[in-house]
PDB file of N, CA, C and O in Angstrom:
ATOM      1  N   MET A   1      80.996 -52.584  64.700  1.00  0.00           N
ATOM      2  CA  MET A   1      82.409 -53.074  64.625  1.00  0.00           C
ATOM      3  C   MET A   1      82.579 -53.744  63.266  1.00  0.00           C
ATOM      4  O   MET A   1      83.688 -53.747  62.733  1.00  0.00           O
ATOM      5  N   GLN A   2      81.534 -54.305  62.693  1.00  0.00           N
ATOM      6  CA  GLN A   2      81.683 -54.890  61.338  1.00  0.00           C
ATOM      7  C   GLN A   2      81.680 -53.898  60.086  1.00  0.00           C
ATOM      8  O   GLN A   2      81.990 -54.220  58.939  1.00  0.00           O
ATOM      9  N   GLN A   3      81.284 -52.667  60.503  1.00  0.00           N
ATOM     10  CA  GLN A   3      81.201 -51.726  59.389  1.00  0.00           C
ATOM     11  C   GLN A   3      82.650 -51.282  58.913  1.00  0.00           C
ATOM     12  O   GLN A   3      83.559 -51.114  59.727  1.00  0.00           O
ATOM     13  N   PRO A   4      82.812 -51.101  57.527  1.00  0.00           N
ATOM     14  CA  PRO A   4      83.998 -50.745  57.105  1.00  0.00           C
ATOM     15  C   PRO A   4      84.396 -49.117  57.533  1.00  0.00           C
ATOM     16  O   PRO A   4      83.552 -48.221  57.556  1.00  0.00           O
ATOM     17  N   SER A   5      85.485 -48.969  57.783  1.00  0.00           N
ATOM     18  CA  SER A   5      85.784 -47.558  58.220  1.00  0.00           C
ATOM     19  C   SER A   5      86.098 -46.736  57.024  1.00  0.00           C
ATOM     20  O   SER A   5      86.811 -47.137  56.104  1.00  0.00           O
ATOM     21  N   LYS A   6      85.504 -45.506  57.080  1.00  0.00           N
ATOM     22  CA  LYS A   6      85.584 -44.497  56.130  1.00  0.00           C
ATOM     23  C   LYS A   6      86.345 -43.306  56.591  1.00  0.00           C
ATOM     24  O   LYS A   6      85.900 -42.670  57.546  1.00  0.00           O
ATOM     25  N   ARG A   7      87.362 -42.969  56.054  1.00  0.00           N
ATOM     26  CA  ARG A   7      88.106 -41.731  56.341  1.00  0.00           C
ATOM     27  C   ARG A   7      87.274 -40.510  55.821  1.00  0.00           C
ATOM     28  O   ARG A   7      86.898 -40.392  54.655  1.00  0.00           O
ATOM     29  N   GLY A   8      87.041 -39.651  56.789  1.00  0.00           N
ATOM     30  CA  GLY A   8      86.300 -38.476  56.496  1.00  0.00           C
ATOM     31  C   GLY A   8      86.876 -37.351  57.174  1.00  0.00           C
ATOM     32  O   GLY A   8      88.078 -37.323  57.437  1.00  0.00           O
ATOM     33  N   GLN A   9      86.111 -36.448  57.462  1.00  0.00           N
ATOM     34  CA  GLN A   9      86.716 -35.026  58.208  1.00  0.00           C
ATOM     35  C   GLN A   9      86.718 -35.463  59.480  1.00  0.00           C
ATOM     36  O   GLN A   9      85.889 -36.285  59.873  1.00  0.00           O
ATOM     37  N   PRO A  10      87.676 -34.943  60.267  1.00  0.00           N
ATOM     38  CA  PRO A  10      87.894 -35.025  61.692  1.00  0.00           C
ATOM     39  C   PRO A  10      86.685 -34.600  62.464  1.00  0.00           C
ATOM     40  O   PRO A  10      85.894 -33.796  61.971  1.00  0.00           O
ATOM     41  N   ILE A  11      86.520 -35.079  63.590  1.00  0.00           N
ATOM     42  CA  ILE A  11      85.651 -34.419  64.682  1.00  0.00           C
ATOM     43  C   ILE A  11      86.308 -33.833  65.736  1.00  0.00           C
ATOM     44  O   ILE A  11      87.211 -34.445  66.306  1.00  0.00           O
ATOM     45  N   HIS A  12      85.914 -32.518  66.135  1.00  0.00           N
ATOM     46  CA  HIS A  12      86.595 -31.768  67.092  1.00  0.00           C
ATOM     47  C   HIS A  12      85.586 -31.447  68.248  1.00  0.00           C
ATOM     48  O   HIS A  12      84.636 -30.681  68.088  1.00  0.00           O
ATOM     49  N   ILE A  13      85.838 -32.027  69.306  1.00  0.00           N
ATOM     50  CA  ILE A  13      85.099 -31.767  70.508  1.00  0.00           C
ATOM     51  C   ILE A  13      85.945 -30.999  71.493  1.00  0.00           C
ATOM     52  O   ILE A  13      86.923 -31.602  71.933  1.00  0.00           O
ATOM     53  N   LYS A  14      85.740 -29.827  71.890  1.00  0.00           N
ATOM     54  CA  LYS A  14      86.555 -29.006  72.647  1.00  0.00           C
ATOM     55  C   LYS A  14      86.452 -29.338  74.114  1.00  0.00           C
ATOM     56  O   LYS A  14      85.554 -30.071  74.527  1.00  0.00           O
ATOM     57  N   TYR A  15      87.418 -28.773  74.955  1.00  0.00           N
ATOM     58  CA  TYR A  15      87.503 -28.975  76.379  1.00  0.00           C
ATOM     59  C   TYR A  15      86.184 -28.723  77.185  1.00  0.00           C
ATOM     60  O   TYR A  15      85.509 -27.713  76.989  1.00  0.00           O
ATOM     61  N   GLY A  16      85.853 -29.663  78.080  1.00  0.00           N
ATOM     62  CA  GLY A  16      84.811 -29.455  78.918  1.00  0.00           C
ATOM     63  C   GLY A  16      83.460 -29.773  78.465  1.00  0.00           C
ATOM     64  O   GLY A  16      82.518 -29.613  79.241  1.00  0.00           O
ATOM     65  N   SER A  17      83.254 -30.269  77.115  1.00  0.00           N
ATOM     66  CA  SER A  17      82.039 -30.684  76.596  1.00  0.00           C
ATOM     67  C   SER A  17      81.539 -31.918  77.255  1.00  0.00           C
ATOM     68  O   SER A  17      82.261 -32.818  77.684  1.00  0.00           O
ATOM     69  N   TRP A  18      80.128 -31.880  77.303  1.00  0.00           N
ATOM     70  CA  TRP A  18      79.470 -33.298  77.860  1.00  0.00           C
ATOM     71  C   TRP A  18      78.661 -33.836  76.644  1.00  0.00           C
ATOM     72  O   TRP A  18      77.970 -33.080  75.962  1.00  0.00           O
ATOM     73  N   ILE A  19      78.763 -35.058  76.418  1.00  0.00           N
ATOM     74  CA  ILE A  19      78.159 -35.779  75.363  1.00  0.00           C
ATOM     75  C   ILE A  19      77.134 -36.845  76.058  1.00  0.00           C
ATOM     76  O   ILE A  19      77.503 -37.724  76.836  1.00  0.00           O
ATOM     77  N   GLY A  20      75.792 -36.622  75.651  1.00  0.00           N
ATOM     78  CA  GLY A  20      74.794 -37.524  76.347  1.00  0.00           C
ATOM     79  C   GLY A  20      74.829 -38.917  75.828  1.00  0.00           C
ATOM     80  O   GLY A  20      75.340 -39.178  74.739  1.00  0.00           O
ATOM     81  N   THR A  21      74.278 -39.831  76.613  1.00  0.00           N
ATOM     82  CA  THR A  21      74.146 -41.244  76.199  1.00  0.00           C
ATOM     83  C   THR A  21      73.583 -41.485  74.792  1.00  0.00           C
ATOM     84  O   THR A  21      72.595 -40.853  74.417  1.00  0.00           O
ATOM     85  N   GLY A  22      74.121 -42.285  74.093  1.00  0.00           N
ATOM     86  CA  GLY A  22      73.485 -42.591  72.689  1.00  0.00           C
ATOM     87  C   GLY A  22      73.564 -41.538  71.724  1.00  0.00           C
ATOM     88  O   GLY A  22      72.867 -41.613  70.711  1.00  0.00           O
ATOM     89  N   ALA A  23      74.427 -40.440  71.937  1.00  0.00           N
ATOM     90  CA  ALA A  23      74.441 -39.411  70.919  1.00  0.00           C
ATOM     91  C   ALA A  23      75.465 -39.846  69.780  1.00  0.00           C
ATOM     92  O   ALA A  23      76.477 -40.496  70.041  1.00  0.00           O
ATOM     93  N   ALA A  24      75.147 -39.467  68.595  1.00  0.00           N
ATOM     94  CA  ALA A  24      75.914 -39.721  67.553  1.00  0.00           C
ATOM     95  C   ALA A  24      76.652 -38.473  66.945  1.00  0.00           C
ATOM     96  O   ALA A  24      75.985 -37.520  66.543  1.00  0.00           O
ATOM     97  N   ILE A  25      77.863 -38.472  66.884  1.00  0.00           N
ATOM     98  CA  ILE A  25      78.643 -37.208  66.398  1.00  0.00           C
ATOM     99  C   ILE A  25      79.187 -37.611  64.909  1.00  0.00           C
ATOM    100  O   ILE A  25      79.966 -38.557  64.789  1.00  0.00           O
ATOM    101  N   LEU A  26      78.792 -36.938  63.908  1.00  0.00           N
ATOM    102  CA  LEU A  26      79.009 -37.308  62.519  1.00  0.00           C
ATOM    103  C   LEU A  26      80.332 -36.589  62.193  1.00  0.00           C
ATOM    104  O   LEU A  26      80.766 -35.664  62.880  1.00  0.00           O
ATOM    105  N   ALA A  27      80.913 -37.054  61.150  1.00  0.00           N
ATOM    106  CA  ALA A  27      82.207 -36.541  60.649  1.00  0.00           C
ATOM    107  C   ALA A  27      82.082 -35.206  60.191  1.00  0.00           C
ATOM    108  O   ALA A  27      81.123 -34.898  59.483  1.00  0.00           O
ATOM    109  N   GLY A  28      83.076 -34.256  60.565  1.00  0.00           N
ATOM    110  CA  GLY A  28      83.153 -32.933  60.194  1.00  0.00           C
ATOM    111  C   GLY A  28      82.499 -32.010  61.382  1.00  0.00           C
ATOM    112  O   GLY A  28      82.401 -30.791  61.239  1.00  0.00           O
ATOM    113  N   THR A  29      82.107 -32.617  62.440  1.00  0.00           N
ATOM    114  CA  THR A  29      81.362 -31.805  63.494  1.00  0.00           C
ATOM    115  C   THR A  29      82.418 -31.035  64.338  1.00  0.00           C
ATOM    116  O   THR A  29      83.522 -31.514  64.594  1.00  0.00           O
ATOM    117  N   GLU A  30      82.049 -29.941  64.709  1.00  0.00           N
ATOM    118  CA  GLU A  30      82.887 -29.165  65.647  1.00  0.00           C
ATOM    119  C   GLU A  30      82.083 -28.645  66.757  1.00  0.00           C
ATOM    120  O   GLU A  30      81.164 -27.865  66.507  1.00  0.00           O
ATOM    121  N   ILE A  31      82.353 -29.019  68.006  1.00  0.00           N
ATOM    122  CA  ILE A  31      81.618 -28.734  69.159  1.00  0.00           C
ATOM    123  C   ILE A  31      82.438 -27.844  70.079  1.00  0.00           C
ATOM    124  O   ILE A  31      83.532 -28.244  70.479  1.00  0.00           O
ATOM    125  N   GLY A  32      81.958 -26.645  70.436  1.00  0.00           N
ATOM    126  CA  GLY A  32      82.732 -25.673  71.137  1.00  0.00           C
ATOM    127  C   GLY A  32      82.862 -26.004  72.641  1.00  0.00           C
ATOM    128  O   GLY A  32      82.103 -26.831  73.146  1.00  0.00           O
ATOM    129  N   ARG A  33      83.838 -25.355  73.387  1.00  0.00           N
ATOM    130  CA  ARG A  33      84.138 -25.451  74.682  1.00  0.00           C
ATOM    131  C   ARG A  33      82.776 -25.473  75.501  1.00  0.00           C
ATOM    132  O   ARG A  33      81.807 -24.789  75.173  1.00  0.00           O
ATOM    133  N   LEU A  34      82.796 -26.347  76.627  1.00  0.00           N
ATOM    134  CA  LEU A  34      81.718 -26.350  77.614  1.00  0.00           C
ATOM    135  C   LEU A  34      80.288 -26.322  77.111  1.00  0.00           C
ATOM    136  O   LEU A  34      79.372 -25.676  77.620  1.00  0.00           O
ATOM    137  N   SER A  35      80.208 -27.171  75.956  1.00  0.00           N
ATOM    138  CA  SER A  35      78.942 -27.413  75.342  1.00  0.00           C
ATOM    139  C   SER A  35      78.331 -28.717  75.933  1.00  0.00           C
ATOM    140  O   SER A  35      78.980 -29.510  76.616  1.00  0.00           O
ATOM    141  N   VAL A  36      77.028 -28.862  75.608  1.00  0.00           N
ATOM    142  CA  VAL A  36      76.300 -29.928  76.065  1.00  0.00           C
ATOM    143  C   VAL A  36      75.563 -30.698  74.952  1.00  0.00           C
ATOM    144  O   VAL A  36      74.751 -29.995  74.349  1.00  0.00           O
ATOM    145  N   VAL A  37      75.642 -31.804  74.594  1.00  0.00           N
ATOM    146  CA  VAL A  37      74.980 -32.564  73.583  1.00  0.00           C
ATOM    147  C   VAL A  37      73.952 -33.547  74.261  1.00  0.00           C
ATOM    148  O   VAL A  37      74.319 -34.449  75.014  1.00  0.00           O
ATOM    149  N   GLY A  38      72.641 -33.305  73.939  1.00  0.00           N
ATOM    150  CA  GLY A  38      71.642 -34.129  74.578  1.00  0.00           C
ATOM    151  C   GLY A  38      71.672 -35.594  74.232  1.00  0.00           C
ATOM    152  O   GLY A  38      72.208 -35.961  73.186  1.00  0.00           O
ATOM    153  N   ALA A  39      71.083 -36.500  75.119  1.00  0.00           N
ATOM    154  CA  ALA A  39      71.091 -37.818  74.767  1.00  0.00           C
ATOM    155  C   ALA A  39      70.333 -38.180  73.501  1.00  0.00           C
ATOM    156  O   ALA A  39      69.319 -37.547  73.208  1.00  0.00           O
ATOM    157  N   ASN A  40      70.794 -39.202  72.713  1.00  0.00           N
ATOM    158  CA  ASN A  40      70.337 -39.712  71.606  1.00  0.00           C
ATOM    159  C   ASN A  40      70.189 -38.629  70.524  1.00  0.00           C
ATOM    160  O   ASN A  40      69.317 -38.730  69.661  1.00  0.00           O
ATOM    161  N   SER A  41      71.037 -37.600  70.573  1.00  0.00           N
ATOM    162  CA  SER A  41      71.106 -36.582  69.604  1.00  0.00           C
ATOM    163  C   SER A  41      71.993 -37.136  68.406  1.00  0.00           C
ATOM    164  O   SER A  41      72.840 -38.007  68.605  1.00  0.00           O
ATOM    165  N   VAL A  42      71.758 -36.594  67.167  1.00  0.00           N
ATOM    166  CA  VAL A  42      72.555 -36.734  66.007  1.00  0.00           C
ATOM    167  C   VAL A  42      73.184 -35.441  65.681  1.00  0.00           C
ATOM    168  O   VAL A  42      72.506 -34.550  65.170  1.00  0.00           O
ATOM    169  N   CYS A  43      74.468 -35.277  65.950  1.00  0.00           N
ATOM    170  CA  CYS A  43      75.117 -33.953  65.644  1.00  0.00           C
ATOM    171  C   CYS A  43      75.813 -33.977  64.329  1.00  0.00           C
ATOM    172  O   CYS A  43      76.438 -34.960  63.931  1.00  0.00           O
ATOM    173  N   LYS A  44      75.682 -32.826  63.644  1.00  0.00           N
ATOM    174  CA  LYS A  44      76.389 -32.569  62.509  1.00  0.00           C
ATOM    175  C   LYS A  44      76.539 -30.975  62.188  1.00  0.00           C
ATOM    176  O   LYS A  44      75.507 -30.312  62.088  1.00  0.00           O
ATOM    177  N   GLY A  45      77.623 -30.446  62.049  1.00  0.00           N
ATOM    178  CA  GLY A  45      77.870 -29.057  61.831  1.00  0.00           C
ATOM    179  C   GLY A  45      78.744 -28.438  62.792  1.00  0.00           C
ATOM    180  O   GLY A  45      79.522 -29.118  63.461  1.00  0.00           O
ATOM    181  N   LYS A  46      78.658 -27.124  62.905  1.00  0.00           N
ATOM    182  CA  LYS A  46      79.665 -26.446  63.735  1.00  0.00           C
ATOM    183  C   LYS A  46      78.830 -25.769  64.712  1.00  0.00           C
ATOM    184  O   LYS A  46      77.857 -25.110  64.343  1.00  0.00           O
ATOM    185  N   PHE A  47      79.192 -25.905  66.105  1.00  0.00           N
ATOM    186  CA  PHE A  47      78.465 -25.216  67.202  1.00  0.00           C
ATOM    187  C   PHE A  47      79.515 -24.445  68.028  1.00  0.00           C
ATOM    188  O   PHE A  47      80.620 -24.913  68.304  1.00  0.00           O
ATOM    189  N   PRO A  48      79.041 -23.113  68.432  1.00  0.00           N
ATOM    190  CA  PRO A  48      79.976 -22.342  69.237  1.00  0.00           C
ATOM    191  C   PRO A  48      80.072 -22.848  70.571  1.00  0.00           C
ATOM    192  O   PRO A  48      79.385 -23.773  71.005  1.00  0.00           O
ATOM    193  N   ASP A  49      81.019 -22.163  71.264  1.00  0.00           N
ATOM    194  CA  ASP A  49      81.230 -22.327  72.666  1.00  0.00           C
ATOM    195  C   ASP A  49      80.063 -22.203  73.586  1.00  0.00           C
ATOM    196  O   ASP A  49      79.283 -21.299  73.289  1.00  0.00           O
ATOM    197  N   TYR A  50      79.777 -22.904  74.622  1.00  0.00           N
ATOM    198  CA  TYR A  50      78.649 -22.860  75.465  1.00  0.00           C
ATOM    199  C   TYR A  50      77.355 -23.202  74.835  1.00  0.00           C
ATOM    200  O   TYR A  50      76.368 -22.586  75.239  1.00  0.00           O
ATOM    201  N   SER A  51      77.215 -24.040  73.957  1.00  0.00           N
ATOM    202  CA  SER A  51      75.950 -24.382  73.234  1.00  0.00           C
ATOM    203  C   SER A  51      75.287 -25.559  73.982  1.00  0.00           C
ATOM    204  O   SER A  51      75.944 -26.372  74.632  1.00  0.00           O
ATOM    205  N   VAL A  52      74.011 -25.596  73.856  1.00  0.00           N
ATOM    206  CA  VAL A  52      73.128 -26.693  74.328  1.00  0.00           C
ATOM    207  C   VAL A  52      72.544 -27.262  72.994  1.00  0.00           C
ATOM    208  O   VAL A  52      71.782 -26.599  72.291  1.00  0.00           O
ATOM    209  N   ILE A  53      72.899 -28.379  72.724  1.00  0.00           N
ATOM    210  CA  ILE A  53      72.457 -29.028  71.449  1.00  0.00           C
ATOM    211  C   ILE A  53      71.505 -29.982  71.588  1.00  0.00           C
ATOM    212  O   ILE A  53      71.693 -30.908  72.378  1.00  0.00           O
ATOM    213  N   GLY A  54      70.334 -29.889  70.830  1.00  0.00           N
ATOM    214  CA  GLY A  54      69.197 -30.680  70.987  1.00  0.00           C
ATOM    215  C   GLY A  54      68.963 -31.972  70.154  1.00  0.00           C
ATOM    216  O   GLY A  54      69.919 -32.506  69.591  1.00  0.00           O
ATOM    217  N   PRO A  55      67.827 -32.434  70.075  1.00  0.00           N
ATOM    218  CA  PRO A  55      67.606 -33.739  69.436  1.00  0.00           C
ATOM    219  C   PRO A  55      67.655 -33.796  67.908  1.00  0.00           C
ATOM    220  O   PRO A  55      67.937 -32.777  67.277  1.00  0.00           O
ATOM    221  N   GLU A  56      67.406 -34.876  67.335  1.00  0.00           N
ATOM    222  CA  GLU A  56      67.679 -35.086  65.945  1.00  0.00           C
ATOM    223  C   GLU A  56      66.590 -34.376  65.093  1.00  0.00           C
ATOM    224  O   GLU A  56      65.411 -34.564  65.394  1.00  0.00           O
ATOM    225  N   PRO A  57      66.894 -33.616  64.106  1.00  0.00           N
ATOM    226  CA  PRO A  57      68.312 -33.317  63.637  1.00  0.00           C
ATOM    227  C   PRO A  57      68.731 -32.247  64.616  1.00  0.00           C
ATOM    228  O   PRO A  57      67.938 -31.416  65.059  1.00  0.00           O
ATOM    229  N   SER A  58      70.009 -32.303  64.935  1.00  0.00           N
ATOM    230  CA  SER A  58      70.531 -31.449  65.949  1.00  0.00           C
ATOM    231  C   SER A  58      70.521 -30.015  65.643  1.00  0.00           C
ATOM    232  O   SER A  58      70.759 -29.603  64.508  1.00  0.00           O
ATOM    233  N   ARG A  59      70.259 -29.270  66.605  1.00  0.00           N
ATOM    234  CA  ARG A  59      70.254 -27.841  66.450  1.00  0.00           C
ATOM    235  C   ARG A  59      70.563 -27.272  67.810  1.00  0.00           C
ATOM    236  O   ARG A  59      70.464 -27.895  68.867  1.00  0.00           O
ATOM    237  N   LEU A  60      70.984 -25.904  67.656  1.00  0.00           N
ATOM    238  CA  LEU A  60      71.320 -25.072  68.835  1.00  0.00           C
ATOM    239  C   LEU A  60      70.116 -24.760  69.587  1.00  0.00           C
ATOM    240  O   LEU A  60      69.306 -23.991  69.071  1.00  0.00           O
ATOM    241  N   LEU A  61      69.882 -25.264  70.767  1.00  0.00           N
ATOM    242  CA  LEU A  61      68.796 -24.898  71.549  1.00  0.00           C
ATOM    243  C   LEU A  61      68.877 -23.616  72.225  1.00  0.00           C
ATOM    244  O   LEU A  61      67.891 -22.883  72.150  1.00  0.00           O
ATOM    245  N   PHE A  62      69.959 -23.208  72.912  1.00  0.00           N
ATOM    246  CA  PHE A  62      70.321 -22.101  73.466  1.00  0.00           C
ATOM    247  C   PHE A  62      71.798 -21.961  73.815  1.00  0.00           C
ATOM    248  O   PHE A  62      72.553 -22.917  73.634  1.00  0.00           O
ATOM    249  N   THR A  63      72.225 -20.839  74.294  1.00  0.00           N
ATOM    250  CA  THR A  63      73.705 -20.719  74.709  1.00  0.00           C
ATOM    251  C   THR A  63      73.730 -20.588  76.128  1.00  0.00           C
ATOM    252  O   THR A  63      72.962 -19.799  76.677  1.00  0.00           O
ATOM    253  N   ARG A  64      74.584 -21.326  76.815  1.00  0.00           N
ATOM    254  CA  ARG A  64      74.897 -21.209  78.322  1.00  0.00           C
ATOM    255  C   ARG A  64      75.613 -19.971  78.670  1.00  0.00           C
ATOM    256  O   ARG A  64      76.287 -19.392  77.818  1.00  0.00           O
ATOM    257  N   PHE A  65      75.508 -19.546  79.840  1.00  0.00           N
ATOM    258  CA  PHE A  65      76.332 -18.471  80.378  1.00  0.00           C
ATOM    259  C   PHE A  65      76.320 -17.234  79.560  1.00  0.00           C
ATOM    260  O   PHE A  65      77.363 -16.659  79.247  1.00  0.00           O
ATOM    261  N   THR A  66      75.065 -16.800  79.191  1.00  0.00           N
ATOM    262  CA  THR A  66      75.101 -15.527  78.483  1.00  0.00           C
ATOM    263  C   THR A  66      75.245 -14.379  79.484  1.00  0.00           C
ATOM    264  O   THR A  66      74.811 -14.495  80.630  1.00  0.00           O
ATOM    265  N   THR A  67      75.828 -13.318  79.069  1.00  0.00           N
ATOM    266  CA  THR A  67      75.985 -12.201  79.967  1.00  0.00           C
ATOM    267  C   THR A  67      74.702 -11.302  79.884  1.00  0.00           C
ATOM    268  O   THR A  67      74.119 -11.042  78.832  1.00  0.00           O
ATOM    269  N   ARG A  68      74.367 -10.894  81.041  1.00  0.00           N
ATOM    270  CA  ARG A  68      73.276  -9.950  81.255  1.00  0.00           C
ATOM    271  C   ARG A  68      73.784  -8.588  81.545  1.00  0.00           C
ATOM    272  O   ARG A  68      74.758  -8.403  82.275  1.00  0.00           O
ATOM    273  N   LYS A  69      73.133  -7.652  80.978  1.00  0.00           N
ATOM    274  CA  LYS A  69      73.428  -6.107  81.286  1.00  0.00           C
ATOM    275  C   LYS A  69      72.776  -5.821  82.568  1.00  0.00           C
ATOM    276  O   LYS A  69      71.639  -6.222  82.815  1.00  0.00           O
ATOM    277  N   LYS A  70      73.554  -5.059  83.470  1.00  0.00           N
ATOM    278  CA  LYS A  70      72.943  -4.693  84.777  1.00  0.00           C
ATOM    279  C   LYS A  70      72.052  -3.474  84.402  1.00  0.00           C
ATOM    280  O   LYS A  70      72.412  -2.708  83.508  1.00  0.00           O
ATOM    281  N   LYS A  71      71.036  -3.314  84.999  1.00  0.00           N
ATOM    282  CA  LYS A  71      70.113  -2.199  84.875  1.00  0.00           C
ATOM    283  C   LYS A  71      70.580  -1.107  85.949  1.00  0.00           C
ATOM    284  O   LYS A  71      70.779  -1.341  87.141  1.00  0.00           O
ATOM    285  N   SER A  72      70.712   0.081  85.334  1.00  0.00           N
ATOM    286  CA  SER A  72      71.314   1.069  86.344  1.00  0.00           C
ATOM    287  C   SER A  72      70.204   1.957  87.011  1.00  0.00           C
ATOM    288  O   SER A  72      70.512   2.806  87.848  1.00  0.00           O
TER     289      SER A  72
END
Protein backbone atom coordinates (compact mmCIF):
# COMPACT_ATOMS: atom_id res chain seq x y z
CA MET A 1 0.00 0.00 0.00
CA GLN A 2 2.92 2.36 0.64
CA GLN A 3 4.59 1.55 -2.69
CA PRO A 4 4.35 4.26 -5.35
CA SER A 5 2.19 3.18 -8.27
CA LYS A 6 3.90 2.82 -11.60
CA ARG A 7 1.91 2.79 -14.77
CA GLY A 8 3.04 -0.08 -16.90
CA GLN A 9 1.56 -2.42 -19.39
CA PRO A 10 -1.91 -3.80 -18.60
CA ILE A 11 -2.51 -7.28 -17.22
CA HIS A 12 -4.99 -9.46 -19.13
CA ILE A 13 -6.56 -12.42 -17.33
CA LYS A 14 -9.17 -14.06 -19.52
CA TYR A 15 -12.46 -15.73 -18.60
CA GLY A 16 -12.46 -18.69 -16.23
CA SER A 17 -8.82 -18.56 -15.14
CA TRP A 18 -7.88 -19.54 -11.59
CA ILE A 19 -5.17 -17.69 -9.67
CA GLY A 20 -3.60 -19.52 -6.73
CA THR A 21 -3.04 -17.95 -3.32
CA GLY A 22 -0.01 -15.67 -3.15
CA ALA A 23 0.56 -15.61 -6.91
CA ALA A 24 2.10 -12.43 -8.33
CA ILE A 25 1.05 -11.34 -11.82
CA LEU A 26 3.53 -8.84 -13.26
CA ALA A 27 2.79 -6.01 -15.68
CA GLY A 28 2.31 -7.00 -19.32
CA THR A 29 1.23 -10.57 -18.52
CA GLU A 30 -1.51 -12.23 -20.56
CA ILE A 31 -3.16 -15.38 -19.21
CA GLY A 32 -5.44 -17.29 -21.57
CA ARG A 33 -8.97 -18.62 -20.92
CA LEU A 34 -9.49 -21.39 -18.39
CA SER A 35 -5.86 -21.36 -17.27
CA VAL A 36 -4.53 -22.19 -13.80
CA VAL A 37 -1.76 -20.26 -12.04
CA GLY A 38 -0.19 -22.20 -9.17
CA ALA A 39 0.05 -20.82 -5.64
CA ASN A 40 3.04 -18.56 -4.94
CA SER A 41 3.95 -18.34 -8.64
CA VAL A 42 5.42 -15.22 -10.21
CA CYS A 43 3.93 -14.82 -13.70
CA LYS A 44 5.39 -12.77 -16.50
CA GLY A 45 4.77 -13.21 -20.22
CA LYS A 46 2.05 -14.56 -22.48
CA PHE A 47 0.37 -17.89 -21.86
CA PRO A 48 -2.12 -19.61 -24.22
CA ASP A 49 -5.62 -20.82 -23.35
CA TYR A 50 -5.90 -23.86 -21.03
CA SER A 51 -2.40 -23.41 -19.56
CA VAL A 52 -1.18 -24.71 -16.23
CA ILE A 53 1.47 -22.28 -15.05
CA GLY A 54 4.01 -23.33 -12.44
CA PRO A 55 6.37 -21.96 -9.83
CA GLU A 56 8.92 -19.17 -9.92
CA PRO A 57 10.06 -18.34 -12.53
CA SER A 58 6.72 -19.13 -14.08
CA ARG A 59 6.62 -21.49 -17.01
CA LEU A 60 4.04 -23.47 -18.86
CA LEU A 61 3.90 -26.88 -17.18
CA PHE A 62 1.31 -28.40 -19.51
CA THR A 63 -1.88 -27.62 -21.39
CA ARG A 64 -5.27 -28.79 -20.12
CA PHE A 65 -7.92 -30.42 -22.32
CA THR A 66 -5.65 -31.59 -25.11
CA THR A 67 -7.44 -33.46 -27.83
CA ARG A 68 -6.53 -37.07 -28.35
CA LYS A 69 -6.82 -38.85 -31.66
CA LYS A 70 -8.93 -41.99 -31.60
CA LYS A 71 -7.22 -45.15 -32.72
CA SER A 72 -9.08 -46.87 -35.52
